N, C-alpha and C positions, 0 to 999 in steps of 0.2 A: 581593438580587442574584441574577444568573444564573449556574449552573455549568453545567460539561460532563464528563459520562462519562469517565473515563479508561480503564479495560479492567475486564474481569472478573474477580472475585477467586475466587468457589464458586458451584457448580450446587448443588441438591437433587436426588437422585436418589433417587424413590420405589421401593421394589424389595419384591418379594415375600418375597425370604429373605436375609437379610444377609449371610450365609455364603459362598452360592452366588454372589451377585453381586461381593465383595470379594474372591474368590477367583478369578472371572473377570478382572476388570480387572487382577488382579495378574500372573496367569498370560500373557494373551492382551496385554495394552497395556503390561505392566510399571509400573502404578503402583504406589506406596508406601501400604500401610495405616498408618493411626494412630488411637490412641484418642483422644478428646477431651472435655473439659466436666466430667470425672468422673461421668459417668451411663452409661457406656458406650454413647457415641456412636462413629460411625465414620467416618471420612473417607477418601478417595482423592487423594494429593498427586501432582501432575505439573508439572512447570516451575514457574511461579510462582502457580499455582490448584489448585484441589481439588474433588473431589463428596464432598458429604454426604450419607451413607447415611440414608434413612427408611424402616422396615419398613412396608409399608403395614397400615392399622390403629393405629399408633402413631405416629405424626406428631406434632411439636411443636403448641403452640398456635398458631401462625400458619404456614400453609401456603397454596398454591395452591387456588383454588377447586376443581377438581377434580386430588386429588393422585392420580393411580393409577399403575400400573407400565406399563411400555410408553408413554407420552404423549410421550416425549421424542424430537427429531433435532437432532441437535447435532453441530458438525464441530471434530475436533481435529488439529492441526498436527502432523506427524511429521517427522523429520531423518533421513527414508532416501528411497529410490525407491518408485515405486510397486508395482514387481516384488517388492520385499525386505518388503512390506507384506503381499502377497498370501504368499508363500512362509510368514509366520509365520502367518496367519490357518488356513492348510491344516496346518500342522505341530501346530496348537492344537486343529485340527478343527472348526473356525470358518466357514460358509459365507460364500462371497462374493455379495452379493445384486447388485452392479454395481461395474463397474470394471474397469481405470482410464477415466476418463473426465477430462474438461477440463471446468473448472468456473471460477466468477469467485467469488475471496473476496475479504475484507476488503482486502486488501493488491495485488491483483490476478489474472493467471492463477496455477492450479493445477491438481493432478493428485489427482482423489480415487478411493479404493476405499470401498465402504459394505459394512458388516456389521451386524449385529445382537446386541445383548448377551442373555444368558439370561432378562431380562423383555420381549423385543422391541424396545426402544426403536433407533432407526436411528440407526447411527454413521459419520459421514464421516471418513476419515483421508486426509488431504489432505498435499500439498507444493508448495511454491512452483515455479514452472516457474524452472529458473538456481539453484536453493538448493543 
């Protein structure tokens, strides 16, 4: 039987320091921190998805072939204007790498602002035109 993928549930983010990374995502992007699995595992919830945090050197038994901090480049959809994203980043002392710029996302044209987290991962914060 052939299947199709419906959506992303979670991503694993390898970081240098879980406390630093979790704090940044909470403070800058408003994600909600949770502990799970009974083994002091940390995740960051947003919308219907989450980021599971793994500290470099202590990843679980199954992980990417090259599980290193700063190797992700991902896009998160936000429900505010790009100008508001830039303002929030500036308030939080985060450098805007690029933007606002028009890009094509999974659902069409969107406007994106780029920044980096404490490990150097490139984060695209995008809103769809007309939303």
